[in-house]
C-alpha positions in Angstrom: 133.0 104.6 66.2 134.2 104.4 69.8 132.2 101.7 71.7 134.2 101.8 74.9 132.1 102.0 78.1 133.1 104.9 80.3 131.7 106.8 83.2 130.4 109.4 80.7 128.3 106.9 78.7 127.5 104.2 81.2 124.1 105.8 82.0 122.9 104.6 78.6 123.0 100.9 79.7 121.5 101.3 83.2 117.8 101.9 82.6 117.1 98.5 81.0 119.2 96.7 83.6 117.5 98.5 86.5 114.1 97.8 85.2 114.8 94.1 84.8 116.2 93.8 88.3 113.2 95.7 89.7 110.9 93.4 87.8 112.6 90.3 89.3 112.3 91.8 92.8 108.7 92.7 92.4 107.8 89.2 91.3 109.9 87.6 94.1 108.7 89.8 96.9 105.2 90.6 95.7 105.7 94.3 95.6 104.8 97.1 93.2 107.3 97.7 90.4 107.6 101.4 91.3 108.5 100.5 94.9 111.0 97.9 93.6 112.6 100.6 91.4 112.8 103.0 94.3 114.4 100.4 96.5 117.0 99.5 93.9 117.9 103.1 93.0 118.6 103.6 96.7 120.7 100.4 97.2 124.4 100.0 97.5 124.3 97.8 94.5 123.0 100.6 92.3 125.6 103.0 93.7 128.3 100.5 92.6 126.6 99.8 89.3 126.9 103.5 88.4 130.7 103.3 88.6 132.2 101.9 85.4 135.3 100.7 87.2 133.3 98.1 89.3 132.3 96.4 86.0 128.9 95.5 87.5 127.4 96.7 84.2 128.7 93.4 82.8 126.2 91.5 85.0 122.9 90.4 83.7 119.7 91.1 85.6 119.7 87.9 87.7 123.3 88.4 88.8 122.5 92.0 89.7 119.5 90.9 91.7 121.6 88.3 93.5 124.2 91.0 94.2 121.5 93.3 95.6 120.1 90.6 97.8 123.5 89.7 99.2 125.1 93.1 99.6 122.2 95.6 99.7 
Protein backbone atom coordinates (compact mmCIF):
# COMPACT_ATOMS: atom_id res chain seq x y z
CA UNK A 1 0.00 0.00 0.00
CA UNK A 2 1.36 3.41 -1.00
CA UNK A 3 1.12 5.85 1.92
CA UNK A 4 2.95 8.72 0.28
CA UNK A 5 1.24 12.11 0.50
CA UNK A 6 0.94 13.76 -2.90
CA UNK A 7 -1.04 16.62 -4.40
CA UNK A 8 -3.53 13.98 -5.55
CA UNK A 9 -4.38 12.68 -2.07
CA UNK A 10 -3.56 15.61 0.21
CA UNK A 11 -7.21 16.65 0.19
CA UNK A 12 -7.94 13.69 2.46
CA UNK A 13 -5.97 15.24 5.34
CA UNK A 14 -7.25 18.79 5.08
CA UNK A 15 -10.83 18.73 6.46
CA UNK A 16 -9.85 17.65 9.97
CA UNK A 17 -6.95 20.12 10.12
CA UNK A 18 -9.09 22.97 8.81
CA UNK A 19 -11.91 22.29 11.26
CA UNK A 20 -9.53 22.28 14.23
CA UNK A 21 -7.87 25.54 13.12
CA UNK A 22 -11.28 27.15 12.65
CA UNK A 23 -12.34 25.95 16.09
CA UNK A 24 -9.29 27.58 17.69
CA UNK A 25 -9.97 30.81 15.81
CA UNK A 26 -13.64 30.82 16.82
CA UNK A 27 -12.72 30.39 20.49
CA UNK A 28 -9.94 32.98 20.41
CA UNK A 29 -11.89 35.62 18.48
CA UNK A 30 -15.40 34.84 19.72
CA UNK A 31 -16.75 34.21 16.22
CA UNK A 32 -19.07 31.65 14.74
CA UNK A 33 -17.41 28.44 13.55
CA UNK A 34 -18.83 28.84 10.04
CA UNK A 35 -17.39 32.35 9.77
CA UNK A 36 -14.06 31.01 11.01
CA UNK A 37 -14.11 28.26 8.39
CA UNK A 38 -14.87 30.76 5.61
CA UNK A 39 -12.07 33.04 6.73
CA UNK A 40 -9.56 30.21 6.86
CA UNK A 41 -10.56 28.78 3.48
CA UNK A 42 -9.90 32.22 1.96
CA UNK A 43 -6.56 32.72 3.71
CA UNK A 44 -3.07 32.57 2.25
CA UNK A 45 -2.25 29.88 4.80
CA UNK A 46 -4.95 27.61 3.38
CA UNK A 47 -3.74 28.24 -0.16
CA UNK A 48 -0.28 27.13 0.93
CA UNK A 49 -1.67 24.21 2.93
CA UNK A 50 -3.26 22.86 -0.26
CA UNK A 51 0.18 22.49 -1.83
CA UNK A 52 1.96 19.29 -0.84
CA UNK A 53 5.39 20.78 -1.48
CA UNK A 54 5.00 23.40 1.28
CA UNK A 55 4.74 20.59 3.84
CA UNK A 56 2.31 22.66 5.93
CA UNK A 57 0.19 19.52 6.16
CA UNK A 58 2.78 18.31 8.69
CA UNK A 59 1.73 21.09 11.07
CA UNK A 60 -0.73 20.50 13.87
CA UNK A 61 -3.74 22.78 14.38
CA UNK A 62 -2.01 25.16 16.79
CA UNK A 63 0.96 25.65 14.48
CA UNK A 64 -1.38 26.19 11.51
CA UNK A 65 -3.38 28.72 13.53
CA UNK A 66 -0.19 30.59 14.43
CA UNK A 67 0.92 30.51 10.78
CA UNK A 68 -2.45 31.94 9.77
CA UNK A 69 -2.28 34.73 12.37
CA UNK A 70 1.27 35.65 11.32
CA UNK A 71 0.98 35.37 7.53
CA UNK A 72 -2.69 35.56 6.71
